C-alpha positions as a Markdown table, in Angstrom:
| # | Residue | x | y | z |
|---|---|---|---|---|
| 1 | Met | 76.1 | 80.3 | 172.5 |
| 2 | Pro | 79.3 | 80.9 | 170.6 |
| 3 | Glu | 79.2 | 79.7 | 167.0 |
| 4 | Asn | 81.6 | 76.8 | 166.2 |
| 5 | Pro | 83.6 | 77.0 | 169.4 |
| 6 | Glu | 87.2 | 75.8 | 169.0 |
| 7 | Tyr | 86.7 | 73.3 | 171.9 |
| 8 | Val | 83.7 | 71.1 | 172.6 |
| 9 | Val | 85.0 | 70.5 | 176.2 |
| 10 | Glu | 87.3 | 72.9 | 178.1 |
| 11 | Val | 88.4 | 72.2 | 181.7 |
| 12 | Arg | 90.3 | 75.0 | 183.5 |
| 13 | Asp | 92.1 | 74.4 | 186.8 |
| 14 | Leu | 89.4 | 71.9 | 188.0 |
| 15 | Lys | 89.6 | 70.7 | 191.6 |
| 16 | Lys | 87.4 | 68.3 | 193.4 |
| 17 | Ser | 87.6 | 67.3 | 197.1 |
| 18 | Phe | 85.5 | 64.9 | 199.1 |
| 19 | Gly | 85.9 | 66.2 | 202.6 |
| 20 | Asn | 89.6 | 66.7 | 203.3 |
| 21 | His | 90.6 | 64.3 | 200.4 |
| 22 | Glu | 91.5 | 66.1 | 197.3 |
| 23 | Ile | 90.8 | 63.9 | 194.2 |
| 24 | Leu | 91.4 | 66.4 | 191.4 |
| 25 | Lys | 94.3 | 68.9 | 191.9 |
| 26 | Gly | 94.0 | 71.4 | 189.1 |
| 27 | Ile | 93.0 | 69.7 | 185.8 |
| 28 | Asn | 93.4 | 71.5 | 182.5 |
| 29 | Leu | 92.0 | 69.8 | 179.4 |
| 30 | Lys | 90.7 | 70.8 | 176.0 |
| 31 | Val | 88.8 | 68.5 | 173.6 |
| 32 | Arg | 88.2 | 69.6 | 170.0 |
| 33 | Pro | 85.2 | 68.6 | 167.9 |
| 34 | Ser | 85.2 | 64.9 | 166.8 |
| 35 | Glu | 88.4 | 64.3 | 168.8 |
| 36 | Val | 88.7 | 61.0 | 170.8 |
| 37 | Val | 90.6 | 61.5 | 174.0 |
| 38 | Cys | 91.5 | 58.4 | 176.1 |
| 39 | Ile | 92.3 | 58.9 | 179.7 |
| 40 | Ile | 94.5 | 56.2 | 181.3 |
| 41 | Gly | 96.1 | 55.8 | 184.7 |
| 42 | Pro | 96.0 | 53.7 | 187.9 |
| 43 | Ser | 92.9 | 53.3 | 190.0 |
| 44 | Gly | 92.3 | 56.2 | 192.3 |
| 45 | Ser | 94.0 | 58.7 | 190.0 |
| 46 | Gly | 90.8 | 60.8 | 189.5 |
| 47 | Lys | 89.9 | 59.7 | 186.0 |
| 48 | Ser | 86.2 | 58.8 | 186.7 |
| 49 | Thr | 85.8 | 61.9 | 188.9 |
| 50 | Leu | 86.9 | 64.1 | 186.0 |
| 51 | Leu | 84.3 | 62.5 | 183.7 |
| 52 | Arg | 81.6 | 62.9 | 186.3 |
| 53 | Cys | 82.4 | 66.6 | 186.8 |
| 54 | Val | 82.2 | 67.2 | 183.0 |
| 55 | Asn | 78.6 | 65.8 | 183.2 |
| 56 | Leu | 78.0 | 67.6 | 186.5 |
| 57 | Leu | 77.2 | 64.3 | 188.2 |
| 58 | Glu | 79.8 | 65.6 | 190.6 |
| 59 | Lys | 80.0 | 69.3 | 191.5 |
| 60 | Pro | 83.5 | 70.7 | 191.1 |
| 61 | Thr | 85.0 | 72.2 | 194.3 |
| 62 | Ser | 86.6 | 74.9 | 192.1 |
| 63 | Gly | 87.6 | 75.6 | 188.6 |
| 64 | Gln | 85.6 | 76.0 | 185.3 |
| 65 | Ile | 84.2 | 73.7 | 182.7 |
| 66 | Phe | 82.9 | 74.9 | 179.3 |
| 67 | Ile | 80.8 | 72.8 | 177.0 |
| 68 | Glu | 80.7 | 74.1 | 173.4 |
| 69 | Gly | 82.0 | 77.5 | 174.7 |
| 70 | Val | 79.4 | 77.9 | 177.4 |
| 71 | Glu | 80.4 | 77.7 | 181.1 |
| 72 | Ile | 78.5 | 75.0 | 183.0 |
| 73 | Thr | 80.1 | 75.7 | 186.3 |
| 74 | Thr | 78.1 | 78.9 | 187.0 |
| 75 | Gln | 75.0 | 79.3 | 189.0 |
| 76 | Gly | 71.7 | 78.5 | 187.4 |
| 77 | Val | 72.9 | 76.1 | 184.8 |
| 78 | Asp | 70.1 | 73.8 | 183.4 |
| 79 | Val | 71.6 | 70.4 | 184.2 |
| 80 | Asn | 69.0 | 68.4 | 182.4 |
| 81 | Lys | 69.7 | 70.4 | 179.2 |
| 82 | Leu | 73.4 | 69.9 | 179.6 |
| 83 | Arg | 73.0 | 66.1 | 180.0 |
| 84 | Gln | 71.2 | 66.0 | 176.7 |
| 85 | Lys | 74.4 | 67.3 | 175.1 |
| 86 | Val | 76.7 | 65.1 | 177.1 |
| 87 | Gly | 75.9 | 61.4 | 177.1 |
| 88 | Ile | 77.6 | 59.1 | 179.6 |
| 89 | Val | 78.0 | 55.4 | 179.8 |
| 90 | Phe | 79.2 | 53.6 | 182.9 |
| 91 | Gln | 80.7 | 50.2 | 183.6 |
| 92 | Ser | 77.4 | 49.2 | 185.1 |
| 93 | Tyr | 74.7 | 49.2 | 182.5 |
| 94 | Asn | 71.9 | 50.8 | 184.6 |
| 95 | Leu | 69.2 | 49.5 | 182.3 |
| 96 | Phe | 65.7 | 49.3 | 183.8 |
| 97 | Pro | 65.1 | 45.5 | 184.3 |
| 98 | His | 61.3 | 45.7 | 184.1 |
| 99 | Leu | 61.5 | 47.4 | 180.6 |
| 100 | Thr | 62.3 | 45.9 | 177.3 |
| 101 | Val | 65.3 | 47.1 | 175.3 |
| 102 | Glu | 63.0 | 49.2 | 173.1 |
| 103 | Gln | 61.3 | 50.8 | 176.2 |
| 104 | Asn | 64.7 | 51.5 | 177.8 |
| 105 | Leu | 65.8 | 53.3 | 174.7 |
| 106 | Ile | 62.7 | 55.5 | 174.1 |
| 107 | Leu | 62.0 | 56.5 | 177.8 |
| 108 | Ala | 64.3 | 59.5 | 178.1 |
| 109 | Pro | 63.5 | 61.1 | 174.7 |
| 110 | Leu | 59.8 | 60.7 | 175.3 |
| 111 | Lys | 59.9 | 62.1 | 178.9 |
| 112 | Val | 62.7 | 64.6 | 178.8 |
| 113 | Gln | 62.7 | 65.8 | 175.2 |
| 114 | Lys | 59.0 | 65.3 | 174.6 |
| 115 | Arg | 59.6 | 63.8 | 171.3 |
| 116 | Asn | 57.1 | 62.0 | 169.1 |
| 117 | Arg | 56.7 | 58.3 | 170.0 |
| 118 | Glu | 56.9 | 57.0 | 166.4 |
| 119 | Glu | 60.0 | 59.0 | 165.8 |
| 120 | Cys | 61.6 | 57.6 | 168.9 |
| 121 | Leu | 60.7 | 54.0 | 168.0 |
| 122 | Glu | 62.2 | 54.5 | 164.5 |
| 123 | Lys | 65.4 | 55.9 | 166.0 |
| 124 | Ala | 65.6 | 53.1 | 168.5 |
| 125 | Arg | 65.3 | 50.5 | 165.8 |
| 126 | Lys | 68.0 | 52.2 | 163.6 |
| 127 | Leu | 70.4 | 52.4 | 166.6 |
| 128 | Leu | 69.8 | 48.7 | 167.5 |
| 129 | Lys | 70.5 | 47.7 | 163.9 |
| 130 | Arg | 73.7 | 49.8 | 163.9 |
| 131 | Ile | 75.0 | 47.9 | 166.9 |
| 132 | Gly | 73.8 | 44.5 | 165.7 |
| 133 | Leu | 71.0 | 44.0 | 168.2 |
| 134 | Glu | 67.8 | 44.7 | 166.1 |
| 135 | Glu | 66.5 | 41.2 | 167.0 |
| 136 | Lys | 66.7 | 42.1 | 170.8 |
| 137 | Leu | 64.1 | 44.9 | 170.5 |
| 138 | His | 61.6 | 43.2 | 172.7 |
| 139 | Ala | 64.0 | 41.4 | 175.0 |
| 140 | Tyr | 64.5 | 42.3 | 178.7 |
| 141 | Pro | 67.9 | 43.1 | 180.0 |
| 142 | Asp | 68.3 | 39.8 | 181.9 |
| 143 | Gln | 67.9 | 38.0 | 178.6 |
| 144 | Leu | 71.0 | 39.7 | 177.2 |
| 145 | Ser | 74.7 | 39.1 | 177.8 |
| 146 | Gly | 76.8 | 41.7 | 179.5 |
| 147 | Gly | 78.3 | 42.9 | 176.2 |
| 148 | Gln | 74.8 | 43.2 | 174.7 |
| 149 | Gln | 73.5 | 45.2 | 177.7 |
| 150 | Gln | 76.5 | 47.6 | 177.4 |
| 151 | Arg | 75.8 | 48.1 | 173.7 |
| 152 | Val | 72.2 | 48.9 | 174.6 |
| 153 | Ala | 73.4 | 51.3 | 177.2 |
| 154 | Ile | 75.5 | 53.1 | 174.5 |
| 155 | Ala | 72.4 | 53.1 | 172.2 |
| 156 | Arg | 70.3 | 54.6 | 175.0 |
| 157 | Ala | 72.8 | 57.5 | 175.4 |
| 158 | Leu | 72.8 | 58.1 | 171.7 |
| 159 | Met | 69.0 | 58.3 | 171.6 |
| 160 | Met | 69.3 | 61.8 | 173.1 |
| 161 | Asp | 71.5 | 63.0 | 170.1 |
| 162 | Pro | 74.4 | 64.1 | 172.3 |
| 163 | Asp | 77.3 | 66.2 | 171.0 |
| 164 | Ile | 79.8 | 64.5 | 173.3 |
| 165 | Met | 80.0 | 60.9 | 174.7 |
| 166 | Leu | 81.7 | 60.1 | 177.9 |
| 167 | Phe | 82.7 | 56.4 | 178.6 |
| 168 | Asp | 83.7 | 55.4 | 182.1 |
| 169 | Glu | 85.6 | 52.1 | 182.0 |
| 170 | Val | 82.6 | 50.6 | 180.1 |
| 171 | Thr | 84.3 | 47.2 | 179.5 |
| 172 | Ser | 85.8 | 46.6 | 182.9 |
| 173 | Ala | 82.9 | 44.6 | 184.2 |
| 174 | Leu | 82.7 | 42.4 | 181.1 |
| 175 | Asp | 84.1 | 38.9 | 180.5 |
| 176 | Pro | 87.1 | 39.2 | 178.1 |
| 177 | Glu | 85.3 | 37.6 | 175.2 |
| 178 | Leu | 82.5 | 40.2 | 175.4 |
| 179 | Val | 84.9 | 43.2 | 175.4 |
| 180 | Lys | 85.5 | 43.3 | 171.7 |
| 181 | Glu | 81.8 | 43.8 | 170.7 |
| 182 | Val | 81.5 | 46.9 | 172.9 |
| 183 | Leu | 84.9 | 48.3 | 171.7 |
| 184 | Asp | 83.8 | 47.7 | 168.1 |
| 185 | Ala | 80.6 | 49.8 | 168.8 |
| 186 | Met | 82.8 | 52.6 | 170.2 |
| 187 | Lys | 85.2 | 52.4 | 167.3 |
| 188 | Glu | 82.2 | 52.9 | 164.9 |
| 189 | Leu | 81.1 | 55.9 | 166.9 |
| 190 | Ala | 84.6 | 57.4 | 166.7 |
| 191 | Ala | 84.8 | 56.8 | 162.9 |
| 192 | Ala | 81.4 | 58.6 | 162.5 |
| 193 | Gly | 82.9 | 61.7 | 164.1 |
| 194 | Met | 81.5 | 61.6 | 167.6 |
| 195 | Thr | 83.5 | 63.6 | 170.2 |
| 196 | Met | 84.5 | 61.1 | 172.9 |
| 197 | Leu | 86.2 | 61.3 | 176.3 |
| 198 | Val | 87.0 | 57.7 | 177.3 |
| 199 | Val | 88.4 | 56.4 | 180.6 |
| 200 | Thr | 89.7 | 53.0 | 179.8 |
| 201 | His | 92.1 | 50.2 | 180.8 |
| 202 | Glu | 92.0 | 48.9 | 177.2 |
| 203 | Met | 95.4 | 50.1 | 176.0 |
| 204 | Gly | 95.0 | 48.5 | 172.5 |
| 205 | Phe | 91.8 | 50.5 | 172.0 |
| 206 | Ala | 93.5 | 53.7 | 173.2 |
| 207 | Arg | 96.4 | 53.1 | 170.9 |
| 208 | Glu | 94.3 | 52.4 | 167.9 |
| 209 | Val | 91.4 | 54.8 | 168.2 |
| 210 | Ala | 92.5 | 57.8 | 170.3 |
| 211 | Asp | 93.6 | 61.1 | 168.8 |
| 212 | Arg | 95.2 | 61.9 | 172.1 |
| 213 | Val | 96.0 | 59.9 | 175.2 |
| 214 | Val | 96.0 | 61.6 | 178.7 |
| 215 | Phe | 97.9 | 59.9 | 181.5 |
| 216 | Met | 96.6 | 60.8 | 185.0 |
| 217 | Asp | 98.0 | 59.9 | 188.4 |
| 218 | Gly | 97.4 | 61.4 | 191.9 |
| 219 | Gly | 94.7 | 63.8 | 190.7 |
| 220 | Val | 96.8 | 65.5 | 188.0 |
| 221 | Ile | 97.5 | 65.1 | 184.3 |
| 222 | Val | 101.1 | 63.8 | 184.3 |
| 223 | Glu | 101.5 | 63.6 | 180.5 |
| 224 | Glu | 99.5 | 63.8 | 177.3 |
| 225 | Gly | 100.1 | 63.4 | 173.6 |
| 226 | Val | 99.4 | 61.3 | 170.5 |
| 227 | Pro | 99.2 | 57.6 | 171.2 |
| 228 | Glu | 102.4 | 56.8 | 169.4 |
| 229 | Lys | 104.3 | 59.2 | 171.6 |
| 230 | Ile | 102.7 | 58.1 | 174.9 |
| 231 | Phe | 103.0 | 54.4 | 174.3 |
| 232 | Ser | 106.3 | 54.3 | 172.5 |
| 233 | Ser | 108.3 | 57.1 | 174.0 |
| 234 | Pro | 106.7 | 58.6 | 177.1 |
| 235 | Glu | 108.7 | 61.4 | 178.7 |
| 236 | His | 107.6 | 61.1 | 182.3 |
| 237 | Pro | 109.1 | 58.4 | 184.5 |
| 238 | Arg | 105.7 | 57.7 | 186.1 |
| 239 | Thr | 104.1 | 57.2 | 182.7 |
| 240 | Arg | 106.9 | 54.8 | 181.8 |
| 241 | Glu | 106.4 | 52.9 | 185.0 |
| 242 | Phe | 102.7 | 52.6 | 184.6 |
| 243 | Leu | 102.9 | 51.4 | 181.0 |
| 244 | Ser | 105.6 | 48.9 | 181.7 |
| 245 | Arg | 103.3 | 47.3 | 184.3 |
| 246 | Val | 100.1 | 47.3 | 182.2 |
| 247 | Leu | 101.8 | 46.3 | 179.0 |
| 248 | Asn | 104.2 | 43.9 | 180.5 |
| 249 | Val | 107.2 | 45.3 | 178.7 |
């Protein structure tokens, strides 16, 4: 593995089709260490498909993806090893309903990484304290609010010590009053230096936290830049049209 690669994620001419329907039409994207990149755009623009390709939950039709300088789109890639480096959190929490919060958190590091149980328990408690849920250690998912479940899902991904976190519209299924607590947890992660690729409809979050904003539409990257440029003076007419609708300006 290259030492200190310049980019944690590098996507080259990525294409993805489902049957005759082309979802991604040649995506090029580079993410530096500790960078927070927010991907915005209308539904159906390919944002979530891009994230799922980066984690190999979807197999690209063509193109290349590099994680920390190593190509993952070649034959014989250890997908399980990759997913330990690249954590992903979805809009649905996917917690095991029959397991407590603690059991949900320690399951993967115990089974996949074969880590020591006491070490896993200690890490789980530290993470829950960090996201303000230490008192929910022995609760079951159905005893938690949606926002609490989503914070547990974030903690579960962090249990694997990933180098990169992918967030796929993690607040879109939440009631508005629960959104802030999840965004606050993500802001803390960003402040701690986590490399993050975030698909979001939360424009305020993108404006405040992102180092770079990428606008996608129709399976391509239409425009990208620092938040101030994208939100205040976008160059492309499609970006301006989209933002005028979502920001009501």
